[in-house]
Steps between C-alpha positions, in 0.01 A plus 500: 500500500629845414542779753202677342285187534606461861414862577158467334433179696600668827279800422202274432562304820527825697172620352322177596651507850392861539139420420487171688711590799324811626133435442429333833182331375447184307782274399806534281431365155579137450386336179241228550635158404340323203389204712335740748318672213379160381381414854324838532321452168400145592337636817347824368414394144471851352286539191310749287240568771766611751653828604843425643673743732868453585606688814869573451489394137876523438585441135146394413563130435191384694285762330631401157418134553154593632438726200600217266220296661251779420481679837491875546807591707594780739842538658619714790874562521713779646822451306480715185733274301288195576185695412657589166608138436149376587335748266728392217434131569124558501492731198317245285233473774465877548121494465466287813807582706613788718806539720488761776811646659337497839531361851324164516330603825318769300386256230133483403405134551130539418526354146719202590397140450860382552775672701869407493722597794870443548538700820716463807404413857448850648283607206265202506279605797426833328421327173281244674291777661479689170384190313240408760367857502502580127454175306171345412422140590651236274821683414796264462819619669832343408781566745855392427698371801334711772162426657223755556426538873139441596429302185528125439646375172255284308786325322879516488724386217873536554547850645173628352196546725144538368248690710139572413341808653 
């Protein structure tokens, strides 16, 4: 790698660290593993009748796969680079996708039929209360790795938990 390439890489890493390190809410972005995506889709089964909301949507990979299955998709992400990447990934589904650069705790959950969450422990109680307060009955909630306090998973596959509100 050239010196220029190294400097560009370090600048990009600094930018990501800046946006992930100082937010204080949510979790740092970690890409969801393919097998976990497969487990999530096996549990949630998104389709053309669904509106999928991803809280902390990262690079949009869950939204893209949901859109490919016909769902309308809405993402909430704070990192502007990841918002930009998601919007590019979902460009061919622009009529039924939107990515907000917004705190996931301020997300509008009223339209959701499926919600994806890859949060961290301290955030989960707040999200659990928000879901129980704002979501209609029958909403499927997929949580990766961390459980939602006050709610019982209906099914678990690998590290993926399915809840139904």
